[in-house]
PyMOL CGO cylinders between C-alpha atoms (Angstrom):
from pymol import cmd
from pymol.cgo import CYLINDER

trace = [
    CYLINDER, 1.13, 10.46, 22.07, 4.69, 11.35, 21.07, 0.3, 1, 1, 1, 1, 1, 1,
    CYLINDER, 4.69, 11.35, 21.07, 6.55, 8.56, 19.28, 0.3, 1, 1, 1, 1, 1, 1,
    CYLINDER, 6.55, 8.56, 19.28, 10.23, 8.43, 18.37, 0.3, 1, 1, 1, 1, 1, 1,
    CYLINDER, 10.23, 8.43, 18.37, 11.94, 6.34, 15.77, 0.3, 1, 1, 1, 1, 1, 1,
    CYLINDER, 11.94, 6.34, 15.77, 14.99, 6.04, 13.60, 0.3, 1, 1, 1, 1, 1, 1,
    CYLINDER, 14.99, 6.04, 13.60, 16.84, 4.02, 11.03, 0.3, 1, 1, 1, 1, 1, 1,
    CYLINDER, 16.84, 4.02, 11.03, 19.15, 1.26, 12.32, 0.3, 1, 1, 1, 1, 1, 1,
    CYLINDER, 19.15, 1.26, 12.32, 22.26, 3.44, 12.77, 0.3, 1, 1, 1, 1, 1, 1,
    CYLINDER, 22.26, 3.44, 12.77, 20.33, 6.46, 14.10, 0.3, 1, 1, 1, 1, 1, 1,
    CYLINDER, 20.33, 6.46, 14.10, 21.50, 9.01, 11.53, 0.3, 1, 1, 1, 1, 1, 1,
    CYLINDER, 21.50, 9.01, 11.53, 17.89, 9.46, 10.37, 0.3, 1, 1, 1, 1, 1, 1,
    CYLINDER, 17.89, 9.46, 10.37, 15.68, 9.97, 13.41, 0.3, 1, 1, 1, 1, 1, 1,
    CYLINDER, 15.68, 9.97, 13.41, 12.17, 11.32, 13.69, 0.3, 1, 1, 1, 1, 1, 1,
    CYLINDER, 12.17, 11.32, 13.69, 9.31, 12.13, 16.04, 0.3, 1, 1, 1, 1, 1, 1,
    CYLINDER, 9.31, 12.13, 16.04, 5.59, 12.32, 15.47, 0.3, 1, 1, 1, 1, 1, 1,
    CYLINDER, 5.59, 12.32, 15.47, 2.43, 12.78, 17.51, 0.3, 1, 1, 1, 1, 1, 1,
    CYLINDER, 2.43, 12.78, 17.51, -0.40, 10.33, 16.83, 0.3, 1, 1, 1, 1, 1, 1,
    CYLINDER, -0.40, 10.33, 16.83, -2.56, 7.67, 18.42, 0.3, 1, 1, 1, 1, 1, 1,
    CYLINDER, -2.56, 7.67, 18.42, -1.39, 4.57, 16.58, 0.3, 1, 1, 1, 1, 1, 1,
    CYLINDER, -1.39, 4.57, 16.58, -3.92, 1.75, 16.75, 0.3, 1, 1, 1, 1, 1, 1,
    CYLINDER, -3.92, 1.75, 16.75, -3.62, 0.20, 13.30, 0.3, 1, 1, 1, 1, 1, 1,
    CYLINDER, -3.62, 0.20, 13.30, -1.09, -0.25, 10.53, 0.3, 1, 1, 1, 1, 1, 1,
    CYLINDER, -1.09, -0.25, 10.53, -1.24, -0.70, 6.80, 0.3, 1, 1, 1, 1, 1, 1,
    CYLINDER, -1.24, -0.70, 6.80, 0.61, -3.55, 5.11, 0.3, 1, 1, 1, 1, 1, 1,
    CYLINDER, 0.61, -3.55, 5.11, 1.00, -2.65, 1.43, 0.3, 1, 1, 1, 1, 1, 1,
    CYLINDER, 1.00, -2.65, 1.43, 1.85, -5.25, -1.21, 0.3, 1, 1, 1, 1, 1, 1,
    CYLINDER, 1.85, -5.25, -1.21, 3.36, -2.88, -3.78, 0.3, 1, 1, 1, 1, 1, 1,
    CYLINDER, 3.36, -2.88, -3.78, 6.76, -3.90, -5.09, 0.3, 1, 1, 1, 1, 1, 1,
    CYLINDER, 6.76, -3.90, -5.09, 8.78, -1.75, -2.67, 0.3, 1, 1, 1, 1, 1, 1,
    CYLINDER, 8.78, -1.75, -2.67, 6.69, -2.07, 0.51, 0.3, 1, 1, 1, 1, 1, 1,
    CYLINDER, 6.69, -2.07, 0.51, 6.50, -5.85, 0.18, 0.3, 1, 1, 1, 1, 1, 1,
    CYLINDER, 6.50, -5.85, 0.18, 10.28, -6.07, -0.12, 0.3, 1, 1, 1, 1, 1, 1,
    CYLINDER, 10.28, -6.07, -0.12, 10.81, -3.71, 2.84, 0.3, 1, 1, 1, 1, 1, 1,
    CYLINDER, 10.81, -3.71, 2.84, 8.29, -5.52, 5.02, 0.3, 1, 1, 1, 1, 1, 1,
    CYLINDER, 8.29, -5.52, 5.02, 7.01, -2.15, 6.18, 0.3, 1, 1, 1, 1, 1, 1,
    CYLINDER, 7.01, -2.15, 6.18, 4.03, -1.59, 8.44, 0.3, 1, 1, 1, 1, 1, 1,
    CYLINDER, 4.03, -1.59, 8.44, 2.81, 1.90, 7.64, 0.3, 1, 1, 1, 1, 1, 1,
    CYLINDER, 2.81, 1.90, 7.64, 0.87, 4.56, 9.49, 0.3, 1, 1, 1, 1, 1, 1,
    CYLINDER, 0.87, 4.56, 9.49, -0.28, 7.69, 7.66, 0.3, 1, 1, 1, 1, 1, 1,
    CYLINDER, -0.28, 7.69, 7.66, -0.01, 10.97, 9.53, 0.3, 1, 1, 1, 1, 1, 1,
    CYLINDER, -0.01, 10.97, 9.53, -0.35, 14.61, 8.46, 0.3, 1, 1, 1, 1, 1, 1,
    CYLINDER, -0.35, 14.61, 8.46, 3.03, 15.71, 7.11, 0.3, 1, 1, 1, 1, 1, 1,
    CYLINDER, 3.03, 15.71, 7.11, 3.22, 18.60, 9.58, 0.3, 1, 1, 1, 1, 1, 1,
    CYLINDER, 3.22, 18.60, 9.58, 3.10, 16.08, 12.47, 0.3, 1, 1, 1, 1, 1, 1,
    CYLINDER, 3.10, 16.08, 12.47, 6.49, 14.68, 11.46, 0.3, 1, 1, 1, 1, 1, 1,
    CYLINDER, 6.49, 14.68, 11.46, 9.67, 16.18, 12.88, 0.3, 1, 1, 1, 1, 1, 1,
    CYLINDER, 9.67, 16.18, 12.88, 12.74, 14.87, 11.10, 0.3, 1, 1, 1, 1, 1, 1,
    CYLINDER, 12.74, 14.87, 11.10, 16.26, 14.79, 12.49, 0.3, 1, 1, 1, 1, 1, 1,
    CYLINDER, 16.26, 14.79, 12.49, 18.76, 14.03, 9.72, 0.3, 1, 1, 1, 1, 1, 1,
    CYLINDER, 18.76, 14.03, 9.72, 21.92, 15.76, 8.71, 0.3, 1, 1, 1, 1, 1, 1,
    CYLINDER, 21.92, 15.76, 8.71, 23.52, 16.52, 5.36, 0.3, 1, 1, 1, 1, 1, 1,
    CYLINDER, 23.52, 16.52, 5.36, 23.31, 13.73, 2.86, 0.3, 1, 1, 1, 1, 1, 1,
    CYLINDER, 23.31, 13.73, 2.86, 22.19, 11.09, 5.38, 0.3, 1, 1, 1, 1, 1, 1,
    CYLINDER, 22.19, 11.09, 5.38, 18.66, 10.98, 3.93, 0.3, 1, 1, 1, 1, 1, 1,
    CYLINDER, 18.66, 10.98, 3.93, 18.20, 9.40, 0.52, 0.3, 1, 1, 1, 1, 1, 1,
    CYLINDER, 18.20, 9.40, 0.52, 15.12, 9.31, -1.68, 0.3, 1, 1, 1, 1, 1, 1,
    CYLINDER, 15.12, 9.31, -1.68, 13.70, 6.69, -4.01, 0.3, 1, 1, 1, 1, 1, 1,
    CYLINDER, 13.70, 6.69, -4.01, 10.60, 7.22, -6.15, 0.3, 1, 1, 1, 1, 1, 1,
    CYLINDER, 10.60, 7.22, -6.15, 9.06, 5.06, -8.84, 0.3, 1, 1, 1, 1, 1, 1,
    CYLINDER, 9.06, 5.06, -8.84, 5.86, 4.71, -10.86, 0.3, 1, 1, 1, 1, 1, 1,
    CYLINDER, 5.86, 4.71, -10.86, 3.96, 8.00, -10.83, 0.3, 1, 1, 1, 1, 1, 1,
    CYLINDER, 3.96, 8.00, -10.83, 6.50, 9.48, -8.38, 0.3, 1, 1, 1, 1, 1, 1,
    CYLINDER, 6.50, 9.48, -8.38, 3.77, 10.63, -5.99, 0.3, 1, 1, 1, 1, 1, 1,
    CYLINDER, 3.77, 10.63, -5.99, 5.54, 9.10, -2.98, 0.3, 1, 1, 1, 1, 1, 1,
    CYLINDER, 5.54, 9.10, -2.98, 9.15, 9.73, -1.95, 0.3, 1, 1, 1, 1, 1, 1,
    CYLINDER, 9.15, 9.73, -1.95, 10.47, 6.68, -0.12, 0.3, 1, 1, 1, 1, 1, 1,
    CYLINDER, 10.47, 6.68, -0.12, 13.12, 7.96, 2.29, 0.3, 1, 1, 1, 1, 1, 1,
    CYLINDER, 13.12, 7.96, 2.29, 16.06, 5.85, 3.44, 0.3, 1, 1, 1, 1, 1, 1,
    CYLINDER, 16.06, 5.85, 3.44, 19.30, 6.21, 5.38, 0.3, 1, 1, 1, 1, 1, 1,
    CYLINDER, 19.30, 6.21, 5.38, 22.31, 6.36, 3.09, 0.3, 1, 1, 1, 1, 1, 1,
    CYLINDER, 22.31, 6.36, 3.09, 24.44, 4.65, 5.75, 0.3, 1, 1, 1, 1, 1, 1,
    CYLINDER, 24.44, 4.65, 5.75, 22.42, 1.65, 6.95, 0.3, 1, 1, 1, 1, 1, 1,
    CYLINDER, 22.42, 1.65, 6.95, 19.81, 1.47, 4.16, 0.3, 1, 1, 1, 1, 1, 1,
    CYLINDER, 19.81, 1.47, 4.16, 16.73, 1.35, 6.41, 0.3, 1, 1, 1, 1, 1, 1,
    CYLINDER, 16.73, 1.35, 6.41, 13.52, 3.00, 5.10, 0.3, 1, 1, 1, 1, 1, 1,
    CYLINDER, 13.52, 3.00, 5.10, 11.96, 4.75, 8.14, 0.3, 1, 1, 1, 1, 1, 1,
    CYLINDER, 11.96, 4.75, 8.14, 9.25, 6.71, 6.30, 0.3, 1, 1, 1, 1, 1, 1,
    CYLINDER, 9.25, 6.71, 6.30, 7.84, 7.92, 2.99, 0.3, 1, 1, 1, 1, 1, 1,
    CYLINDER, 7.84, 7.92, 2.99, 6.01, 11.09, 2.11, 0.3, 1, 1, 1, 1, 1, 1,
    CYLINDER, 6.01, 11.09, 2.11, 3.70, 12.59, -0.48, 0.3, 1, 1, 1, 1, 1, 1,
    CYLINDER, 3.70, 12.59, -0.48, 5.63, 14.89, -2.77, 0.3, 1, 1, 1, 1, 1, 1,
    CYLINDER, 5.63, 14.89, -2.77, 2.82, 16.29, -4.91, 0.3, 1, 1, 1, 1, 1, 1,
    CYLINDER, 2.82, 16.29, -4.91, 1.69, 19.74, -3.86, 0.3, 1, 1, 1, 1, 1, 1,
    CYLINDER, 1.69, 19.74, -3.86, -1.84, 19.41, -5.28, 0.3, 1, 1, 1, 1, 1, 1,
    CYLINDER, -1.84, 19.41, -5.28, -3.53, 18.25, -2.10, 0.3, 1, 1, 1, 1, 1, 1,
    CYLINDER, -3.53, 18.25, -2.10, -3.17, 17.09, 1.47, 0.3, 1, 1, 1, 1, 1, 1,
    CYLINDER, -3.17, 17.09, 1.47, 0.35, 15.92, 2.22, 0.3, 1, 1, 1, 1, 1, 1,
    CYLINDER, 0.35, 15.92, 2.22, 0.95, 12.90, 4.43, 0.3, 1, 1, 1, 1, 1, 1,
    CYLINDER, 0.95, 12.90, 4.43, 3.95, 11.12, 5.84, 0.3, 1, 1, 1, 1, 1, 1,
    CYLINDER, 3.95, 11.12, 5.84, 3.88, 7.33, 5.99, 0.3, 1, 1, 1, 1, 1, 1,
    CYLINDER, 3.88, 7.33, 5.99, 5.80, 6.08, 9.01, 0.3, 1, 1, 1, 1, 1, 1,
    CYLINDER, 5.80, 6.08, 9.01, 7.34, 2.62, 8.93, 0.3, 1, 1, 1, 1, 1, 1,
    CYLINDER, 7.34, 2.62, 8.93, 6.16, 1.47, 12.35, 0.3, 1, 1, 1, 1, 1, 1,
    CYLINDER, 6.16, 1.47, 12.35, 8.92, -1.15, 12.44, 0.3, 1, 1, 1, 1, 1, 1,
    CYLINDER, 8.92, -1.15, 12.44, 11.27, 1.82, 12.97, 0.3, 1, 1, 1, 1, 1, 1,
    CYLINDER, 11.27, 1.82, 12.97, 9.38, 3.23, 15.98, 0.3, 1, 1, 1, 1, 1, 1,
    CYLINDER, 9.38, 3.23, 15.98, 11.13, 2.32, 19.20, 0.3, 1, 1, 1, 1, 1, 1,
    CYLINDER, 11.13, 2.32, 19.20, 8.34, 2.73, 21.77, 0.3, 1, 1, 1, 1, 1, 1,
    CYLINDER, 8.34, 2.73, 21.77, 5.48, 0.97, 20.01, 0.3, 1, 1, 1, 1, 1, 1,
    CYLINDER, 5.48, 0.97, 20.01, 4.11, -2.49, 20.78, 0.3, 1, 1, 1, 1, 1, 1,
    CYLINDER, 4.11, -2.49, 20.78, 3.31, -3.70, 17.25, 0.3, 1, 1, 1, 1, 1, 1,
    CYLINDER, 3.31, -3.70, 17.25, 1.55, -6.82, 18.60, 0.3, 1, 1, 1, 1, 1, 1,
    CYLINDER, 1.55, -6.82, 18.60, -1.38, -4.60, 19.69, 0.3, 1, 1, 1, 1, 1, 1,
    CYLINDER, -1.38, -4.60, 19.69, -1.96, -3.12, 16.22, 0.3, 1, 1, 1, 1, 1, 1,
    CYLINDER, -1.96, -3.12, 16.22, -4.77, -4.03, 13.88, 0.3, 1, 1, 1, 1, 1, 1,
    CYLINDER, -4.77, -4.03, 13.88, -3.09, -4.79, 10.54, 0.3, 1, 1, 1, 1, 1, 1,
    CYLINDER, -3.09, -4.79, 10.54, -4.97, -3.72, 7.39, 0.3, 1, 1, 1, 1, 1, 1,
    CYLINDER, -4.97, -3.72, 7.39, -3.87, -5.12, 4.03, 0.3, 1, 1, 1, 1, 1, 1,
    CYLINDER, -3.87, -5.12, 4.03, -3.73, -2.66, 1.10, 0.3, 1, 1, 1, 1, 1, 1,
    CYLINDER, -3.73, -2.66, 1.10, -3.47, -3.75, -2.53, 0.3, 1, 1, 1, 1, 1, 1,
    CYLINDER, -3.47, -3.75, -2.53, -0.86, -1.25, -3.67, 0.3, 1, 1, 1, 1, 1, 1,
    CYLINDER, -0.86, -1.25, -3.67, 0.22, -3.61, -6.43, 0.3, 1, 1, 1, 1, 1, 1,
    CYLINDER, 0.22, -3.61, -6.43, -3.06, -2.99, -8.27, 0.3, 1, 1, 1, 1, 1, 1,
    CYLINDER, -3.06, -2.99, -8.27, -3.37, 0.72, -7.42, 0.3, 1, 1, 1, 1, 1, 1,
]
cmd.load_cgo(trace, "trace")
């Protein structure tokens, strides 16, 4: 199924194809503060629509994940693997997906704080 999402102001928009039935709630320092519900998809399944300097990046720790955010409204719609040594994924913040009923999702807790 094709899903569409964006940041709050719409300057960072995206599409992806996936059957979304569950979400990951990570307790690492950034995900807990964002309140993100994440869904991992193959990176090539993500189509990004952003222009110029609208898309910002924040990385921390081992810098394996690039947390992407809109430089205008500050919303974090997705993150992505940035290491080239293996399979690359995108991690969609399902709270930014417009056509998804999050009440139907099975929520899995992930201990990212200890990882």
